[in-house]
C-alpha positions as CSV (number, residue, x, y, z in Angstrom):
1,X,-117.0,-152.1,-155.9
2,X,-118.2,-150.1,-152.9
3,X,-121.7,-151.0,-154.0
4,X,-121.4,-154.6,-152.9
5,X,-121.1,-153.9,-149.2
6,X,-124.1,-151.5,-149.5
7,X,-126.1,-154.1,-151.2
8,X,-125.2,-156.7,-148.6
9,X,-126.3,-154.3,-145.8
10,X,-129.5,-153.6,-147.6
11,X,-130.2,-157.3,-148.0
12,X,-129.5,-157.9,-144.3
13,X,-132.0,-155.2,-143.4
14,X,-134.5,-156.6,-145.8
15,X,-134.1,-160.1,-144.3
16,X,-134.6,-158.7,-140.8
17,X,-137.6,-156.8,-141.9
18,X,-139.0,-159.9,-143.6
19,X,-138.5,-161.9,-140.4
20,X,-140.2,-159.2,-138.3
21,X,-143.1,-159.1,-140.7
22,X,-143.5,-162.9,-140.5
23,X,-143.6,-162.8,-136.7
24,X,-146.2,-160.0,-136.8
25,X,-148.2,-161.9,-139.4
26,X,-148.2,-165.0,-137.2
27,X,-149.4,-163.0,-134.2
28,X,-152.1,-161.4,-136.2
29,X,-153.3,-164.7,-137.6
30,X,-153.5,-166.1,-134.0
31,X,-155.4,-163.1,-132.9
32,X,-157.8,-163.4,-135.8
33,X,-158.4,-167.1,-135.0
34,X,-159.1,-166.2,-131.3
35,X,-161.5,-163.4,-132.1
36,X,-163.3,-165.5,-134.7
37,X,-163.7,-168.3,-132.2
38,X,-165.0,-165.8,-129.7
39,X,-167.4,-164.3,-132.2
40,X,-168.7,-167.8,-133.1
41,X,-169.2,-168.6,-129.4
42,X,-171.1,-165.3,-128.8
43,X,-173.3,-165.9,-131.9
44,X,-174.2,-169.4,-130.6
45,X,-175.0,-168.0,-127.1
46,X,-177.1,-165.3,-128.6
47,X,-179.0,-167.8,-130.7
48,X,-179.7,-170.0,-127.7
49,X,-180.8,-167.0,-125.6
50,X,-183.2,-165.9,-128.4
51,X,-184.6,-169.4,-128.6
52,X,-185.2,-169.4,-124.8
53,X,-186.9,-166.0,-125.0
54,X,-189.1,-167.1,-127.9
55,X,-190.0,-170.3,-125.9
56,X,-191.0,-168.1,-122.9
57,X,-193.0,-165.8,-125.1
58,X,-194.9,-168.7,-126.6
59,X,-195.8,-169.9,-123.1
60,X,-197.5,-166.6,-122.2
61,X,-201.3,-166.6,-122.4
62,X,-202.7,-164.5,-125.2
63,X,-204.3,-162.1,-122.7
64,X,-200.9,-161.5,-121.1
65,X,-199.6,-159.8,-124.2
66,X,-197.6,-156.7,-123.3
67,X,-199.6,-153.5,-123.3
68,X,-198.3,-150.0,-124.1
69,X,-196.2,-148.3,-121.5
70,X,-198.0,-147.6,-118.3
71,X,-197.6,-144.3,-116.5
């Protein structure tokens, strides 16, 4: 019956490993939520900036269209 203590030790290690993985998963889930929120905020800011640039371009007179590079 020496296998019983070995199995008990292995189960203890598995439980500890499982708990550690659960903590790591929770941290990763929180990080994912944070970076997803940051991405969404940046996409929104980019969209607003594009709209402002487009509005400014629409206000330019037709003869003020950009020419090629000047040297």
